[in-house]
N, C-alpha and C positions, 0 to 999 in steps of 0.2 A: 505491500499499500504504499502510496506517496506520503502521509503523513509519518510514515516508522520512519525511525531514528536511523540512519546507514550507520553498519556493525564496525566499520570505522569509526564511528564518532563514540561508541562506547569502549571506550575506555578507561572506567571505572570498575572496580569489586561492586559485586553487588551486597547490598548493606545486609545485617541479618530480617530487617522488614522484610526489604525484596525478596529474602530467602523462604521466610515464612507464610508470605501470601500465595509465594510457587507453590511451598508444600499444602498449603490448604487447597489449592485450586486442584491437584493431584497431579502437578507437573514435577516430578522426580529423575533424580539421577537414579536408571535401571541398565544393567543391561541383562538382556538375555542371554548370554549365555550361562551367566552365571547361573540362574535358575535351568539352564539345561546342565550344568555340571551337577549340580542339590538333585534334579532329577534321575540323572543316572548314577549317582552315588546310590537313591534310595531303592533304584530298582537292582542294582550288584546287591544292596543289603537281603533287598527281599528276593533276591533269587537264590543267596549262599544259606541264606537262614528263616525265610517263610516257606516259601514256595514247593521247601522239600516235606514240609511238616502237611501242606495242603493236597498236594501232588498223591502224597501215599492215600491221605483220607478216602481222596476221589479215585484212587485205582482200587483200595479195597472195599470201595462201594460196587464200582463195576467189575468188578472181579465176582465178587459176592451174585451180582446181579447175575452173569454169566453163566458162574455155576450152577445156578439153582432157574434158572430162568425156567425149568418144566413144572418147579413145585409152588412157583406163586400162582393166584388168585388169578384171574383176569377179570371179577365181575365185582361191582361196586368198591366198598370201602377197601378191600385189597390193592386195587389200584389206585386210589386215592392214596393210602397209606405209602406205598411203593414209589409211586412218582412225586410225592409229597416231601421223603426224605431226600430222594435225590437231587431234588430242586433244592433242597437246604444246603447241600454240599455241597451244590455248584456255586451259588449265591455266594456262602461264604468265601468260596475260591475265589470269588471274584471281586467281592467288596474286601476283604481284607486288605490285597493289593492296591487298589484305590484309595481306602481310605490311608494306608503308608504312605502313598505317592503325593497325596494331598498336603500330607505336616510336612511334609518336604518342602512340597512348592511354596508353603506359605511360608516357612524358613527362609527359604532361596526373598521371598519379596522382603521381611523383616529385618532382616542382615545385610542387606545393601540402603536401607531409608527407613526413616518412624513409619509407623503404620497411622494408615491417612484411609479415610472415607469421602469418595466426591463425586458428585455428581456432572462435574465441569467437563471432566473427557467427554462423557455421551451425547453432552447437549448437543441438539440438531444445528449444526454451522454451516450456511453457505458454500463454505471453501472446500466441504468434507462432501458435496452435493454436484460440486462444478465440475464439470466433464474436462475440459481444459487444464483445470489446476490438479486432478485427477492424475489426468496423463503426465504432466510436470513432473510430480510427483512419483508415479511411475519411471519413469526414464530419468529421475535427479541423478546427480553424483551420488547419493547416499542410498538409492536403493542397488543403484550398479557395484556398491559395494559392500553390500549384506547380500545379495546375489552369488558375486565374487567371493566371499565369505563360506558362503552354503556351500558352494561347488569342492571348495577346500576342505571343507570339514568331512564332506562326504566321501570324496578323493579319499583323503587319511583313513577314513576308519574301516573304509572299505580294505586299502593296505591292509591295517592292521587285523582284520578279519581274514583276509586273504593267507596273510604271514601265519598265524596262529596255525590257521587250518591246514596249511601247507607243512607244517612240521607235526604235524597229528595226521599223517594220510595215512602211515600205515595201518593206526587204530582205528581209523573210521572206515577200514575196510573189513575189521572185522566184526562191527558195528550188526553188521546183513546178517549174521550168522549167531551172533552171540545172545545171551540170556536178556530178557526186558530189563533184569536189575540190573544188570552191570553195563546195557546202553546207557541207561539214566545217570546211572554214578559218570560214566566217560563225558555226556552229553553236560551234566551240571559241571566238570572239570574245567571244561572247554569254554564253556559258558561263563565261568568265574576268570578264568586269562583273558577273553574278550572283554570282559569289562574294565579288568583290571589294568589292560595296554587303552583300551579307549579313555578309562578317565584319565589316564596322564596326559593324552596329545588334549583333552577336551579341558586340564585341569589350565595347562600355559597357556591354552586362548580364551578362558574365562579370565584370567587373573588381567593379560593385556585388555580385555574388551571392557572389564570392568574400569581398567584407568582412562580408558580413552572416553568411557559413556559419560565418568564423572568432571573430566578435564571440559567435555564438550558442554554439559549442562553448564558448570560454572562459566564458562565464554558466552553459552546464549543469556545467562542470568545478569552480565556486566552491562552497566547502566553506562549513559552519558551523563558530561557534567551540568547540564542543564537537570536531567531527571534527581538527580543528589541532592540537589540544590531544591528543587518543588518539593522532595521528599520531606525534606529536613523542616522547610517551611510548614508542609503539612502537618509534621509533628510536630515542633516545637512553635509554632505561630510564625510569622513574618516578621521579621527585625522593626521594621518601620512601624507595622500595625502596636508592633507591643510597647518599641518607646509612644508611641501618640499614646496609647493607655496609659501609661508610666507619665506622661506629662498630665493628661485630662486628671488621672489621681490625685496627683500632686497637687494640682489647680483646686479641685476639689476641698483636699485639706486644706490646703493655705483660705480659703475663703471659709470655711468654719472654724480655724482659728483665728481668721480677722473678727467673726464674730463676735467671739468668745473675748476678747479684749475689750469691749465697753464694759463688760461685767468686772474684769477686774479689777482687783484693791491697789495694785501698786505694779508697774511698770521698771525692772533694774536695768540700767543701760549700763555701755562702756567707754564713752556715750554714744561715737555712731556706729560703731562695729560691731555690739552683739545687744540684745533689748529681750531679754526674759519681763514676760507679764505674769503675775502671780495673784491669787483668790486665795481670802480666808477672810471666814466668818467663825465667830463666839460657836457654832455647830460642829462643826468641822475640826476633826485631829490634829489636823496638820493644814500647812497650806500646800495647794496645788499648786502643778505649771499647766497657764489656758493656752499659753500661746511663745513662741519663742522663733528669733533667727538671725542672722547675720549679715550686715551692709544692706543692700535695698528691703530686705524683708525688714531689716531692722528698721529703716528709716520708715518702714511702711506702720511698725508697730506704735513705733513716736507719734507718728500721726494720728493716726484711730483714737490714741490712748488720749492724745491732745484735744480731740474734735468734742471726745466724752468728759472730758474733764481728771481723765484718772491720772492722780500724783504720777510723777515718772520722778525716780530717783537715781542718781549718778554713785554708779557703784563699782567701777571697772573691771577688780578682783571680785566681787561674789557675780557679776554678771557673765564673767569668762567661767566661772567656777562652776554654776548651776546650766550655762549653755552647753555646757559638757555631759554633765554627770544628769539632770534630769531630761526624761521627756515630756511631751504635751499627756494632759490628765496624768501625769505621776505627782505622788507625794512628793517634797522635795525629801533628798535625803537628810539624815537626823546630824549628821557632821556639818550641815549649815543649817539647823533649826534656830541656834543662836545670832547667826547671820541675819539672817532672814527676820526674826522676828525684831531683833532693834531698828529693823528697815519697816517694818508694819505699825510696830508700836511709835514709831516717827511719824508715819503717816496718819495713823490714829491722834494722835496728836495734834497735828494740823488740820484735822479736821472737827477735833472736838474747838480747836480756839476760834475755828471759822465759825463753828454755830455759834459758840457764846457773843462773838462778836455779831454776830446776824438778831 
């Protein structure tokens, strides 16, 4: 598609968020050769461990049936019981290997990636039903590589089978006249040899393909610089927007602070660099800071205090100490109680004198 970024632009390794999203959609690194290896391993174990038991059981049933064919009743319940038992034996002989192989197929997927349940890969997509794109996929480089890989595997397995069978050609001649149990024993031995030789080849193929699929998947997940930035913005927020929000919050907090200055008892200044507005009445346990600021904000606090006839006291050491140690709406620290009490006492005396003169 025209709006998809070019592969050459995808220079950045995928973020963990991108990898997690791909996993949720069922897009995972998976090697079919690893699955094949597990299935062959399961088949080999089943052939060497499970097959002899189930085969002997089935053979015993069939031998019993053939040896006593003239004694079985062909009427009603007799026939039903005969074929019911035989059917259960055959069903067990078939289902047990299938269940065994299913466990190995599940293990092949679990060992390659975390378990995932997603319907995204089977959702209808226009690209999947497009004849042109279908033909393109059929004759793509990947399809050709998979086809060539399949031919190579078939050829190698065929060579393995030929070599194993050729080395045992003398024993194969005796199988035509040997006892049935001896034939089965030779057949089992040859089968195990073939499985071991084939597994050795498939192991090399599976390891190489697993590494290739991992590398290919991570290359596919790579991102452009713009995609990394966009993801960062979507998860962390646009820095410009975050800065604007901080500015709005600071402005709102400043307006609320300035609205509290007219109710202050006194404003302690530096005289121009710092200003701290304190409020205290007899019902309060200790004075609290209702506003504070430096430079331009300090001048604004002094201006609002002057407009509302709030006493302004110049005490540079106390102003600096309060500005550094107390936050808005917090109680004045105990180490400054004495100095603050003297300032508030002084202000109260001024108010009392002004009231007496009035």
